Structure formats: structure tokens, C-alpha cells
N, C-alpha and C positions, 0 to 999 in steps of 0.2 A: 504494499500500499504505500503511496505517497502522501500519506497523512502527515500533516507541516503541526506542531505544538504550537497554542495562539497563546504569546505571552504577551500580555498588558504592564507595563511602566508608570505609575501614578508618585509621581512626585515633585514636589513644586523648585527645588531647587532645577535651574536648567542644566547645569554645571553636572552637578550629580545624576541626572536622568539624560543627558548626551551620552555621558563616560561611560553611564551602563549600558545604554543603548549600544554602542560602538564598541562595546567588548561582547556582549551576547551576539552581535551579526557577525564578528569573526570568529565564533564557536560554530564551524562549516559543519564540525563532523554532526551535530544535532541538525535534526530536522525543525526548526518553529522559523514562526512569522512572528516579531518581535512590533510592538507598536506601541505610543505615547500615551495615556491619558492624562490631557495637561489640563483638562477645567472640570474639575470633580468633584464640585460641589453639589451633584445630583448623581452618585456611584451607582446605585441600583440600575438607572436609567442606562448606564453606558455599559456596564456589565451583561443588562439583555440585549445593546445594541451591539456589541461587540464579540461577547461572546468567549471571553478567553478561558483557556482552560489552566492556565495559571496568572495569578495578578502577585507583582511584586509592587510593594506602597511601602511609605514611609508611613509607620502604623501613628503617627501625629493626627494621622487622616482617621483612625478607628480607634476609637475607645472601645473596653473589653466587651462589651455591650453591644455592640455595633457590628463585631466582628462574629459576637455569638449568634446573633441573627441573622446574617448570612448565609454563616454555615449551615444554620437548621431551617434555610428557608429552601425548600426543593429546588428553585430555581438555579438556586447557586450555591447546591451545597457541594457539588462536583469540582467544584474551583480550588485547586491548592491556593493558597495564603501565604505568601511569604514575604516575611519584615524586610525591611530595606531599611538598616541601622545606620542612623547618621550621626545621631547623637546618644546620651547615659540614656536609659528606656528602663522603665521596672521590667525586672526578669519574669512576674509572673505575667504581666501582658504577652512578655516575648513569648512565652511559652504555649500559647495559646493559638501561634503558628503553624504552619507545617515545615519551615524552614527558616531558617533566618542567613541574611545575606548582610555582609557588613563592608564598608570604606576602606577596610584593609585586606581584604581577598583576593588573592589573584585571578586571573581569568580559568588558570587550570581549577582553580577549589572551587569558582564558580558554576564551572562547565559540571564539575562533579554532583555539587548540587541541584543544578536542573536534570541531570540526568536521571539521581536519583527520582526526582519529582516526575518526569517522564513517564519512567518504568512502575512507578506507583498507583498513574492514574485508572481510576474507577473502570473508565472505558479503555482500556490497553487494548493494541491493536495486531495485529500480525506482526509489527519490529521488534515487538517488543518474545515473541518466540524465536529461539535457536532452530538451525536447520533442521537437528534432530529431533526437536519437539513438532515440527511442522509433519515430519513424517510419522510420528506417533501420529498425530491427526488425522493426516490420509489416510494409516492402517484402522484407525478405528472406524472414520467413514466408510472404508470396505466394508466394515464387518466382522472382522478379525477380531478372536481375543488376546488376553496378557500375551501368554504363551505363542499363539501364532506369531502374535508382532513380535516377539522376542526372537523366532525360531527366522523371521522374515529380516530382522536389523543385524542378528547375529549376536547380540545384548541377552544381558540373563533377564528373566523376569521380574525383578526386583526391584530393576533399573528401570524397566516397561511403567513398572509402577510407580516409581518417585518421579517419572517426569508425566505421568497421567496426573499425580498430584501438582506438580508446577505448573501446569497446562492450565489448571483447574482452578487454581489460587491466582495465576497472571489475567485469564480471562476472566474469572468469574463464573464460571460455565460448569455446571456440576452433572453433568446429564451427557451420554451417548449421544442421545437427540439434536443437543444442542451444541454439541460438536462437530453433527455431521451440517448444521444449519452454516456452523462458522466457516467451516469449510465450504462449502459451496460461496457463500457470502464473500469470501478472501480469495475467492477462484483458485484453493488448493485444489482442489477436484471440478470435474464438470458433470452435467448432468444429460445423460443420453436419451 
């Protein structure tokens, strides 16, 4: 899939906002679309309009009650919230965020944080599956048992079961029928 993770940056300082935007755009190994939210007086409207997967925001914009309300609102629950720490802040406020980026981090550290968020997104897509995991999904879609999959791929049955568990966790799909639909939707198999 060519899905790009949408990342919104909300920060009042144009220097910090532009600097982070530049760093993120240089991380070409990550498939993402990065944009700025410059007028965030009505944050909920902007989140509906832009539908980011990750919101990097200076916590001065979100008190703990507003952040909690966003996380518990079905429209915004799938967004990962990253605190962009530019000043000393209350540690209890920062703990409510999924991750923290501060101005002392280098590009590699920021890349690592974003990569973790991409992998843990609830709507993880096929780019999170390894080639072996894709082989397992295809075999499941073909109706093979764990033993048959193990024989076909020359691995142990325990390894197949471990892969199935990892696939279920990554995709949040817990049935063979769901994996078949996933395989069809992501063109891992074709319907004749």
C-alpha cells in the first residue's frame, strides 16, 4: 500500500514549527505527509478537516481536560498525540501524551519516535507486516492449517503460531475470515 501517515504540527513559534517540519520532511524513509496547523483556535474543526493520524502539538494549547476529551471522542480517538515540549512542563500533563518530542532531540531520535507511532496505529496497514507475515496471511486465506503452513514455508508450527499472534496484534484482526478480507483488500490474493 502507498498509505502516507498524515502528521499535523501545531506550534505557535514559526521558527520551531518550521524547524520540525524541515526535519520531518528529511526523513524520507518514512512514508508521511506533514502539514502545519497555524490557526488552531478551533482545533476540533481543523482535526475534522485535515484528519491527521498524528498530531504534534505544543501542550500549552491543550490542557489535560481538553486532551482527555479529544482522546475519548470517537472522531479523534485514533489520533496519536505527541507533546512538542519547548519549555518546562508539568510531568503529569506530559504523561497523558502518546509520545514527547523536545527541542533537544536529533533527527534520528525523532524518526524513532514517529516510527513507533506509525507501527502502533490502530489502523495499521500492510506496510507493518513483514514479508513472512504476508506469506502467513496468504496461506491462511488459502485455507491452510498451521501444520500445512509450517510445511509449505519450511518453519515450525510454533513459529507459525507466533506469526499469527503478531499479525493479529498488528492488524487487530482475530479471525481467519477477517484475515481473508484483509488479504483481498490489500491485494495479497486475488478472487477467481
